[in-house]
Backbone as CSV, one residue per row, in Angstrom:
resi,resn,N_x,N_y,N_z,CA_x,CA_y,CA_z,C_x,C_y,C_z
1,MET,91.730,86.444,87.702,92.354,88.041,87.385,93.623,88.006,88.515
2,ARG,95.270,88.603,87.544,96.377,88.917,88.213,96.863,90.453,88.324
3,LEU,96.890,90.531,89.658,97.496,92.079,89.101,98.608,92.298,89.860
4,GLU,99.591,92.732,89.498,101.190,92.813,90.054,101.464,94.399,89.830
5,ASN,102.576,94.614,90.733,103.475,95.873,91.069,104.822,95.545,91.484
6,GLU,105.953,96.491,90.947,106.342,96.581,91.411,107.534,98.037,91.528
7,ASP,108.052,98.418,92.382,107.892,99.644,92.867,109.913,99.999,93.677
8,ILE,110.832,100.772,93.605,111.661,101.067,94.425,111.505,102.307,95.356
9,ILE,111.493,101.881,96.810,111.415,103.252,97.297,113.059,103.675,97.757
10,HIS,113.651,104.658,97.955,114.648,105.420,98.743,114.703,105.289,100.019
11,GLN,114.464,104.077,100.130,114.293,104.228,101.659,114.664,102.396,102.453
12,PRO,115.622,102.090,103.588,115.916,101.177,103.756,114.435,100.104,104.542
13,ALA,114.976,98.903,103.933,113.252,98.085,104.108,113.075,97.882,105.736
14,GLU,114.071,98.849,106.650,113.512,98.124,108.033,113.202,99.681,108.542
15,ILE,112.677,100.785,107.529,111.786,101.813,107.764,110.280,101.278,107.042
16,VAL,110.696,101.114,105.798,109.447,100.733,104.795,108.910,100.266,105.415
17,TYR,109.197,98.973,106.142,108.061,97.581,106.139,107.307,97.839,107.390
18,PRO,108.730,98.446,108.655,107.122,98.375,109.860,106.235,99.842,109.431
19,LEU,107.118,100.578,108.512,105.637,101.825,109.132,104.387,100.684,107.916
20,VAL,104.359,100.388,106.601,103.329,99.993,106.537,102.285,98.983,106.822
21,ARG,103.227,97.982,107.512,102.773,97.460,108.840,102.163,98.061,109.698
22,ASP,102.745,98.927,110.555,101.958,99.455,112.242,101.244,100.675,111.888
23,GLN,101.670,101.499,110.648,101.220,103.089,110.927,100.641,103.192,108.861
24,MET,99.906,102.153,108.568,99.198,102.088,106.926,98.447,103.554,107.207
25,VAL,97.679,103.924,108.283,97.309,104.920,108.102,97.656,106.799,107.696
26,LYS,98.864,106.744,108.419,100.115,107.731,107.818,99.671,107.879,106.590
27,LEU,100.016,107.003,105.733,99.687,107.304,104.385,98.428,107.294,104.067
28,LEU,97.386,107.322,104.338,96.440,107.901,103.871,96.166,108.697,102.433
29,PRO,97.149,110.426,103.466,97.202,111.317,102.285,97.440,110.858,101.000
30,TYR,98.689,110.147,101.421,99.630,109.648,99.588,98.733,108.403,98.991
31,LEU,97.560,107.802,99.316,96.643,107.273,98.470,95.528,107.797,97.922
32,PRO,95.526,108.204,96.814,94.582,108.754,96.277,93.240,108.102,95.862
33,ASP,93.379,106.596,95.945,91.985,105.934,95.468,91.396,105.534,96.970
34,ILE,92.162,105.740,98.310,91.452,105.349,99.185,90.794,106.085,99.642
35,ASP,89.384,106.050,100.545,88.998,107.242,101.195,89.281,107.024,102.434
36,ARG,89.224,106.036,103.299,89.625,105.434,105.085,89.943,104.322,104.972
37,ILE,90.775,104.008,105.733,91.003,103.074,106.532,91.070,102.334,107.939
38,GLU,90.372,101.559,108.579,90.242,101.343,109.939,91.057,100.364,110.296
39,VAL,91.469,100.653,111.328,92.668,99.581,112.027,91.378,98.818,112.543
40,ILE,91.372,97.418,112.625,90.098,96.480,113.335,91.309,95.561,114.476
41,LYS,92.366,95.300,113.969,92.784,95.012,115.011,94.590,94.521,114.405
42,HIS,95.648,94.830,115.296,96.699,94.776,115.259,97.280,93.971,116.278
43,GLU,97.888,92.733,116.194,97.997,91.958,116.932,99.898,91.186,117.212
44,ARG,100.821,91.019,117.672,101.358,90.617,117.794,101.140,88.764,118.319
45,ILE,101.690,87.958,116.871,101.373,86.889,117.403,102.281,85.881,117.777
46,SER,103.396,86.400,117.431,104.674,85.624,117.633,105.797,86.916,117.491
47,GLU,106.919,86.216,117.779,108.314,86.213,117.627,108.250,87.314,115.840
48,THR,107.779,86.607,115.285,108.077,87.046,113.787,106.930,87.485,113.214
49,ARG,105.501,86.894,113.935,104.552,87.224,112.952,103.618,88.658,113.536
50,VAL,102.944,89.447,112.879,102.259,89.898,113.360,100.521,90.007,112.411
51,GLU,99.770,89.779,113.379,98.707,89.483,112.494,97.324,91.281,112.463
52,VAL,97.106,91.642,111.462,96.727,92.911,110.983,95.145,92.751,110.429
53,ILE,93.842,93.502,110.942,92.578,93.075,110.017,92.455,94.955,110.003
54,ASN,92.569,95.367,108.458,91.902,96.854,107.873,90.832,96.260,107.527
55,ASN,90.041,97.635,107.355,89.028,97.905,106.767,89.268,98.663,105.649
56,TRP,89.240,98.457,104.532,89.339,99.921,103.602,88.209,100.534,103.069
57,TYR,88.412,101.653,102.496,87.071,102.176,101.990,87.625,102.770,100.755
58,ALA,87.436,102.159,99.941,87.688,102.608,98.259,86.941,104.182,97.570
59,LYS,87.988,104.704,97.252,86.930,105.895,95.967,86.032,105.299,94.689
60,ALA,85.044,104.646,94.694,84.429,104.046,93.565,83.978,104.665,92.391
61,ASN,84.169,104.008,91.053,83.277,105.334,90.410,82.958,103.996,89.578
62,VAL,81.211,103.965,89.838,80.951,101.971,89.316,79.916,102.661,87.774
63,PRO,80.822,101.968,86.707,79.924,102.531,85.446,78.734,102.224,85.424
64,SER,77.684,103.032,84.743,76.335,103.490,84.216,76.103,102.088,84.283
65,MET,76.184,101.271,83.484,75.847,99.547,82.543,75.618,99.043,84.115
66,ILE,76.331,98.983,84.925,75.821,97.291,86.297,75.700,98.606,87.495
67,LYS,76.257,99.785,87.468,75.066,100.934,88.874,73.950,100.012,89.449
68,SER,73.373,100.011,88.172,72.067,99.359,89.439,72.010,98.521,89.973
69,PHE,72.589,97.062,89.736,73.328,96.119,90.981,74.493,95.799,91.323
70,VAL,74.932,96.794,90.958,76.475,96.839,92.034,76.641,98.320,92.601
71,LYS,76.715,97.652,93.862,76.845,99.198,94.892,78.154,98.946,94.929
72,PRO,78.911,100.260,95.229,79.809,100.587,95.632,80.777,100.181,96.816
73,GLU,79.739,99.469,97.982,79.990,98.629,98.824,80.926,97.476,98.540
74,LEU,80.582,96.816,96.995,81.769,95.730,96.566,83.214,96.377,96.423
75,PHE,83.344,97.571,96.590,84.784,97.744,96.182,85.717,98.652,97.898
76,SER,84.712,97.722,98.798,84.949,98.802,100.303,85.638,96.780,100.876
77,TRP,86.283,96.816,101.390,86.718,95.436,101.888,87.435,94.825,103.075
78,LYS,87.819,93.941,103.439,88.093,93.699,104.866,89.467,92.844,104.700
79,ASP,90.697,93.139,105.262,92.080,93.149,104.769,92.481,92.166,105.874
80,PHE,92.842,90.776,105.819,92.972,89.653,106.641,94.639,89.861,106.260
81,ALA,95.281,90.166,107.384,96.524,90.326,106.854,97.595,89.690,107.823
82,LEU,98.398,88.487,107.173,99.577,87.885,108.199,101.248,88.388,107.718
83,TRP,101.636,89.470,108.650,102.902,90.063,108.449,103.981,88.893,109.062
84,LYS,105.174,88.693,108.099,106.259,87.805,108.305,107.678,89.129,108.445
85,ASP,108.059,88.880,109.471,108.644,89.899,109.898,110.599,89.292,109.514
86,ASP,110.174,88.294,109.801,111.894,87.221,109.700,111.908,87.474,107.926
87,GLU,110.599,87.300,107.149,110.781,87.769,105.431,110.481,89.016,104.990
88,PHE,110.354,89.413,105.948,109.771,91.226,105.380,108.854,90.601,104.079
89,CYS,107.561,90.487,104.141,106.882,90.385,103.504,105.351,89.972,104.404
90,VAL,103.849,90.160,103.465,102.452,89.884,104.159,102.027,88.934,102.993
91,ASP,101.190,88.280,103.631,100.513,87.361,102.935,98.710,88.067,103.379
92,TYR,97.888,87.920,102.573,96.896,88.702,102.736,96.094,87.983,101.863
93,ARG,94.662,87.983,102.466,93.203,87.835,101.977,92.126,88.937,101.846
94,LEU,91.620,89.809,100.825,90.519,90.542,101.043,89.222,90.074,100.985
95,GLU,88.203,90.892,101.335,86.789,89.769,102.290,85.855,91.364,101.588
96,SER,85.373,91.674,100.877,83.882,92.391,100.222,82.936,92.539,101.606
97,PHE,83.118,93.834,101.654,81.982,94.368,102.942,80.624,93.527,102.815
98,MET,80.300,93.280,101.463,78.971,92.666,100.904,79.019,91.466,101.675
99,GLY,80.105,90.665,101.772,80.528,89.235,102.261,79.635,88.264,100.937
100,GLY,79.113,86.853,101.023,78.914,85.860,100.384,79.705,85.514,99.191
101,GLY,81.149,85.730,99.374,82.348,84.834,98.771,81.990,85.652,97.074
102,ILE,81.569,86.993,97.040,81.483,87.329,95.488,82.652,87.235,95.350
103,TYR,83.681,87.826,95.926,85.106,86.808,95.021,86.042,86.269,95.803
104,ASP,87.553,85.974,95.363,88.070,85.200,96.046,89.570,86.257,95.860
105,ALA,90.196,86.876,96.788,91.271,87.590,96.135,92.053,87.957,97.457
106,ARG,93.608,87.039,97.167,94.353,86.887,98.088,95.934,87.102,97.255
107,GLY,97.132,87.552,97.928,98.612,87.956,97.852,99.174,88.206,98.884
108,THR,100.768,88.407,98.213,101.244,88.618,98.988,102.256,89.392,98.536
109,ASN,102.716,90.776,99.640,103.584,91.248,99.121,105.195,91.154,100.203
110,TYR,106.190,91.894,98.894,107.175,91.825,99.366,108.273,93.137,99.383
111,PHE,108.936,93.231,100.904,109.537,94.474,100.635,110.965,93.685,101.162
112,SER,111.551,93.706,100.362,112.749,93.527,99.939,114.360,94.694,99.509
113,PRO,115.007,94.511,101.031,116.099,95.188,100.449,116.860,94.957,99.747
114,THR,117.471,96.134,98.954,118.422,95.484,97.855,119.562,95.538,97.651
115,GLY,119.815,96.355,98.736,121.528,96.244,99.524,121.751,97.658,99.181
116,ASP,121.278,98.707,99.062,122.390,99.831,98.774,121.094,101.013,99.317
117,GLY,120.483,100.251,100.404,119.395,101.110,101.520,118.435,102.009,100.936
118,LYS,118.128,100.763,99.687,116.271,100.961,99.252,115.494,99.859,99.441
119,THR,114.595,99.459,98.816,113.546,98.163,99.283,112.896,98.572,98.071
120,ARG,112.841,97.155,97.669,111.881,96.810,96.026,110.659,95.961,97.374
121,ILE,109.686,96.986,96.362,108.044,96.550,96.786,107.292,95.933,95.453
122,ARG,107.055,94.423,96.090,106.271,93.710,94.830,104.988,93.497,95.899
123,VAL,104.394,93.887,94.858,102.824,94.147,95.499,102.122,92.568,94.221
124,THR,101.563,91.463,94.659,100.612,90.701,93.847,99.217,90.392,94.500
125,CYS,98.093,90.509,93.514,96.617,90.080,94.617,96.330,89.231,92.738
126,ASP,95.994,87.703,93.201,95.170,86.752,92.395,93.617,87.073,92.838
127,ILE,92.603,87.509,91.939,91.306,87.610,92.222,90.164,87.033,91.377
128,THR,89.668,86.180,91.788,88.636,85.353,91.469,87.367,85.526,91.418
129,ILE,86.751,86.302,90.505,85.017,86.608,90.482,84.046,85.759,90.253
130,TYR,82.827,86.171,91.201,81.519,85.350,91.276,80.566,86.166,91.011
131,PRO,80.637,86.616,89.969,79.347,87.507,89.657,78.314,87.056,90.644
132,GLU,77.994,85.626,89.916,76.298,85.129,90.513,76.336,85.407,92.138
133,LYS,77.051,85.646,92.695,77.013,85.669,93.960,76.397,87.360,94.627
134,ILE,76.827,88.134,93.971,76.393,89.339,93.744,74.844,89.920,94.061
135,PRO,75.065,90.431,95.327,73.735,90.796,95.884,72.967,91.548,94.287
136,GLY,71.711,91.350,93.383,70.513,92.364,92.808,71.943,92.051,91.408
137,VAL,72.592,91.252,91.042,72.945,90.556,89.864,72.083,89.008,89.364
138,PRO,70.944,89.064,88.150,70.189,88.628,88.181,71.311,87.298,87.334
139,SER,70.745,85.973,87.962,71.373,84.782,87.275,72.058,84.650,86.022
140,PHE,70.631,85.431,85.728,71.041,85.030,83.734,71.925,86.157,82.667
141,LEU,72.216,87.288,83.571,72.711,88.233,82.900,74.642,87.917,84.244
142,ALA,74.278,87.406,85.246,76.389,87.455,85.719,76.898,86.873,84.679
143,LYS,77.231,86.057,83.260,77.864,85.509,83.077,78.385,86.640,81.656
144,LYS,77.500,87.608,81.409,77.357,88.363,80.659,77.799,89.734,81.490
145,VAL,78.000,90.065,82.299,78.475,91.375,83.062,79.884,90.750,84.155
146,LEU,79.836,89.492,83.956,81.338,88.908,84.164,82.924,90.077,83.367
147,PRO,82.868,90.295,82.802,83.980,91.397,81.978,83.909,93.167,82.372
148,THR,82.060,93.052,82.700,82.595,94.478,83.104,82.896,94.593,84.532
149,ILE,82.380,93.219,85.308,83.071,94.096,86.164,84.094,93.580,86.865
150,GLU,84.814,92.502,86.080,86.319,92.419,85.792,86.944,93.854,85.772
151,SER,86.537,94.363,84.612,87.090,95.228,84.075,87.077,96.891,85.120
152,THR,85.865,96.945,85.843,85.820,97.543,87.122,86.781,97.564,88.304
153,ILE,86.467,96.189,88.573,86.893,95.823,89.649,88.650,96.235,89.633
154,ARG,89.275,95.801,88.161,90.736,96.097,87.486,91.184,97.332,87.889
155,LYS,90.101,98.243,87.419,90.028,99.526,87.530,90.536,100.124,88.793
156,ILE,89.381,99.852,89.716,89.739,100.442,90.874,90.970,99.414,92.099
157,MET,91.348,98.616,92.012,91.766,97.416,92.701,92.986,97.860,92.277
158,GLU,93.019,98.368,91.054,95.250,98.198,90.479,95.292,99.250,90.967
159,PRO,95.006,100.395,90.973,95.546,101.786,91.179,95.493,101.455,92.859
160,ASN,95.183,100.907,93.327,95.181,100.960,95.488,96.162,100.355,95.078
161,LEU,96.768,99.002,94.342,97.748,97.943,94.160,99.143,98.945,93.899
162,THR,98.784,99.575,92.913,100.002,100.189,92.501,100.779,101.460,93.244
163,SER,99.406,101.786,93.930,99.404,103.305,94.475,100.569,103.139,95.715
164,LEU,100.695,101.851,96.317,101.512,101.974,97.702,102.692,102.492,97.643
165,GLY,103.649,101.782,96.459,104.886,102.533,95.764,104.814,104.112,95.572
166,LYS,104.245,104.630,94.931,103.893,106.137,94.800,103.788,106.409,95.970
167,GLY,102.852,106.005,96.856,102.297,106.943,98.316,103.651,106.520,99.075
168,LEU,104.496,105.703,98.950,105.425,105.586,100.189,106.243,106.997,99.452
169,THR,106.662,106.637,98.591,108.141,107.907,97.694,106.883,109.076,98.209
170,ALA,105.973,109.877,97.811,105.472,110.550,98.233,105.546,110.832,99.600
171,TYR,105.287,110.091,100.976,105.586,110.192,102.123,106.875,110.585,102.372
172,PHE,107.671,109.624,101.916,109.076,110.411,102.461,109.353,111.385,101.446
173,ASN,109.065,111.965,100.222,109.388,113.382,99.728,108.951,114.757,100.693
174,ASP,107.820,114.276,101.247,106.980,115.468,102.440,107.965,115.479,103.545
175,PRO,108.390,117.205,103.531,109.246,117.410,104.169,108.696,117.537,106.131
176,ALA,107.140,116.830,105.825,106.658,116.924,107.344,107.010,115.303,107.581
177,ASN,107.341,114.190,106.890,107.490,113.237,107.356,109.197,113.124,107.637
178,ARG,110.031,114.015,107.560,111.573,113.795,107.356,112.003,114.094,109.563
């Protein structure tokens, strides 16, 4: 499953990019689907590279059909990110707190200067789900519940991906952040 979103932020990339890279927690009040973010690691590893590891805790509403074997922890994740300052982008992969290779999620987010003082943010994520690895899902049900699990993950992950642009816009429009 591929998730993708694009937004224009009315601020230069030189302001937007380091805000998201270094101070993502400041955006939390503007990301309605995220309960909290914990910074685990933030380290400059070269002149143009920054490694960041964050724990993300989503607000998950799990459908009753799969609630008995899909726990909300499935929708919280560890984000391993490599920020490339010379390219204004970040490569990342996400890992479920439940571990066990339940899904493979990775992507690249781009913070492109538009030339008129704005930033084009393009968020991409490719997700492959392995329902047979989800604890509590009987193997004979794994393939049958895959569409419901994918739909639930899409409903939770997609707003988190698309909310970055909206959250940044709200952040910059808030008089407290000027």
